[in-house]
C-alpha positions as CSV (number, residue, x, y, z in Angstrom):
1,M,104.6,99.9,102.1
2,T,107.8,98.7,103.5
3,H,109.8,96.0,101.7
4,S,113.0,94.4,102.7
5,R,115.9,94.4,100.2
6,E,115.7,91.4,97.9
7,R,118.7,89.2,96.8
8,D,119.9,89.4,93.2
9,D,118.4,86.0,92.4
10,P,114.9,85.8,94.1
11,D,114.6,82.2,92.9
12,Q,117.3,81.3,95.3
13,H,116.3,83.7,98.1
14,R,116.5,82.2,101.6
15,T,114.7,83.1,104.8
16,G,114.4,81.7,108.3
17,P,116.9,79.7,110.3
18,G,117.5,77.1,107.6
19,P,117.5,76.8,103.9
20,A,114.1,77.5,102.3
21,P,112.8,76.0,99.1
22,P,113.6,78.1,96.0
23,V,110.8,80.2,94.6
24,Q,110.1,77.6,91.8
25,E,109.4,74.9,94.4
26,L,107.3,77.1,96.5
27,L,105.2,78.0,93.4
28,R,104.8,74.3,92.6
29,Q,103.7,73.6,96.1
30,S,101.3,76.5,96.0
31,G,99.8,75.1,92.8
32,R,99.0,71.9,94.8
33,G,97.1,74.1,97.3
34,D,99.8,74.3,100.0
35,R,98.9,77.5,101.9
36,D,102.1,77.6,103.9
37,A,104.1,77.5,100.7
38,F,102.1,80.3,99.3
39,S,102.7,82.3,102.5
40,R,106.4,81.8,102.1
41,L,106.3,82.6,98.4
42,Y,104.4,85.8,99.2
43,D,107.1,86.9,101.6
44,Q,109.9,86.2,99.2
45,V,108.5,87.8,96.0
46,S,106.2,90.6,97.1
47,G,109.1,93.1,97.3
48,V,110.4,92.3,93.9
49,L,107.0,92.5,92.3
50,Y,106.3,95.8,94.1
51,G,109.5,97.3,92.7
52,L,108.6,96.2,89.2
53,V,105.0,97.5,89.3
54,L,106.1,100.8,90.9
55,R,108.4,101.5,87.9
56,V,105.4,101.1,85.6
57,V,102.6,102.6,87.6
58,R,104.6,105.4,89.3
59,D,102.1,105.6,92.2
60,R,102.8,103.8,95.5
61,G,99.2,103.3,96.6
62,Q,98.1,102.0,93.2
63,S,101.2,99.8,93.0
64,E,100.4,98.2,96.3
65,E,96.9,97.4,95.0
66,V,98.2,96.0,91.8
67,V,100.7,93.8,93.7
68,Q,97.8,92.3,95.7
69,E,95.9,91.6,92.4
70,V,99.1,90.0,91.0
71,L,99.6,87.8,94.1
72,L,95.9,86.7,93.9
73,E,96.4,85.8,90.2
74,I,99.6,83.9,91.0
75,W,97.7,81.9,93.7
76,R,94.9,81.2,91.3
77,Q,97.1,80.4,88.3
78,A,99.8,78.4,90.2
79,P,98.4,75.0,89.2
80,R,99.0,76.0,85.6
81,Y,102.6,76.9,86.0
82,D,104.8,74.9,83.7
83,S,108.5,74.9,84.7
84,T,109.5,73.6,81.2
85,R,108.4,76.9,79.7
86,G,110.5,79.2,81.9
87,G,111.5,80.1,85.5
88,A,109.1,80.8,88.2
89,M,110.3,84.3,88.8
90,A,110.1,85.2,85.1
91,W,106.5,83.8,85.0
92,M,105.5,85.9,88.0
93,T,107.1,89.1,86.9
94,T,105.4,88.7,83.5
95,I,102.1,88.6,85.3
96,A,103.1,91.6,87.3
97,H,104.2,93.6,84.3
98,R,101.0,92.8,82.4
99,R,98.9,93.9,85.4
100,A,100.8,97.1,85.8
101,V,100.5,98.0,82.2
102,D,96.8,97.1,82.3
103,R,96.4,99.5,85.3
104,V,98.1,102.4,83.4
105,R,95.9,101.7,80.4
106,S,92.8,101.5,82.5
107,A,93.6,104.8,84.2
108,Q,94.1,106.4,80.8
109,A,91.0,104.9,79.4
110,G,89.0,106.1,82.4
111,A,90.3,109.6,81.8
112,D,89.5,109.4,78.2
113,R,85.9,108.2,78.9
114,E,85.4,111.1,81.4
115,A,86.6,113.6,78.8
116,A,84.4,112.0,76.1
117,A,81.4,112.1,78.5
118,G,82.1,115.7,79.2
119,R,82.2,116.5,75.5
120,R,78.9,114.6,74.9
121,E,77.2,116.5,77.8
122,V,78.3,119.8,76.4
123,A,77.0,118.8,73.0
124,G,73.7,117.7,74.4
125,G,74.0,114.0,73.6
126,D,72.0,111.4,75.4
127,Y,74.1,108.2,75.9
128,D,73.6,105.1,78.0
129,S,76.8,104.1,79.7
130,V,75.3,101.5,82.1
131,A,76.5,98.5,80.1
132,E,80.0,99.8,79.9
133,A,80.2,100.5,83.6
134,V,78.8,97.0,84.4
135,E,81.4,95.3,82.1
136,D,84.2,97.2,83.7
137,R,83.2,96.1,87.2
138,L,82.1,92.5,86.7
139,E,85.3,90.9,87.9
140,R,85.7,93.3,90.8
141,E,82.2,92.7,92.0
142,R,82.8,88.9,91.8
143,V,85.8,89.2,94.1
144,R,83.8,91.6,96.3
145,R,81.1,88.9,96.8
146,C,83.8,86.4,97.8
147,L,85.0,88.9,100.4
148,D,81.8,88.0,102.3
149,G,83.4,84.6,103.0
150,L,86.4,86.0,104.8
151,T,86.6,86.6,108.5
152,D,85.9,90.1,109.7
153,L,89.6,90.8,110.2
154,Q,90.6,89.5,106.8
155,H,87.7,91.3,105.2
156,Q,88.7,94.6,106.8
157,A,92.3,94.3,105.8
158,V,91.7,93.2,102.2
159,T,88.9,95.8,101.7
160,L,91.1,98.6,102.9
161,A,93.9,97.6,100.7
162,F,92.0,96.6,97.6
163,Y,89.2,99.1,97.6
164,G,90.4,101.8,99.9
165,G,93.8,102.2,98.3
166,H,95.6,102.1,101.6
167,S,99.1,100.9,102.1
168,Y,100.0,98.2,104.6
169,P,101.1,100.7,107.2
170,E,98.0,102.7,106.8
171,V,95.8,99.5,107.1
172,A,97.7,98.6,110.3
173,Q,97.1,102.0,111.7
174,L,93.4,102.1,110.8
175,L,92.9,98.7,112.3
176,A,95.2,99.3,115.3
177,T,96.9,96.1,114.5
178,P,100.7,95.2,114.1
179,L,101.9,95.4,110.5
180,G,103.0,91.8,110.5
181,T,99.5,90.7,111.4
182,I,98.1,92.7,108.6
183,K,100.4,91.0,106.1
184,T,99.3,87.6,107.4
185,R,95.6,88.6,107.1
186,M,96.2,89.7,103.5
187,R,97.9,86.4,102.6
188,D,95.1,84.3,104.2
189,G,92.5,86.5,102.5
190,L,94.1,85.9,99.1
191,I,94.1,82.2,99.7
192,R,90.4,82.2,100.7
193,L,89.6,84.4,97.7
194,R,91.2,81.9,95.3
195,D,89.2,79.1,96.9
196,C,86.0,81.1,96.6
197,L,86.6,81.9,92.9
198,G,86.7,78.1,92.3
199,V,90.2,77.6,91.0
200,A,91.1,73.9,91.2
201,T,94.2,73.0,93.3
């Protein structure tokens, strides 16, 4: 996953031929359902969020997946952002850090469950783990159902990144599509997922 170098103050980051709105304004506009604003916000903050997540997760592939989850959550929760309670970048990095820590804990919990299952099998125990497995996957399955509402190209790009664990360059190579187009598909896919999940704009 390739990211451009971010400025020291992402809230004031500028792109394009003229001055762009600061991150806080883009987040506010995203909260009103402005898809173009979210696309610009995505471009401005994804690199910063990836760097933060990578420091916690320590795995590039998983970090990219976590960042996509973070950006989806940002899009879903943007209407609830309250600027009086803190800056936009701080709000988003808090979400990213929490997701990254959750991923590390989930990975450790999964390893612990596998070890416990192995011990129970050796001991001859008979345990029903169906309920636990269903609970762990409910949210993921809900999002997966919403993927059916995406276009074929969006579905392929999002599925490869979310569930296949592929980086953007790998997705671009697998779909024989330019990297910039893949990023656009991912942004649009996240927007459609938020709409499908029924978050009010």
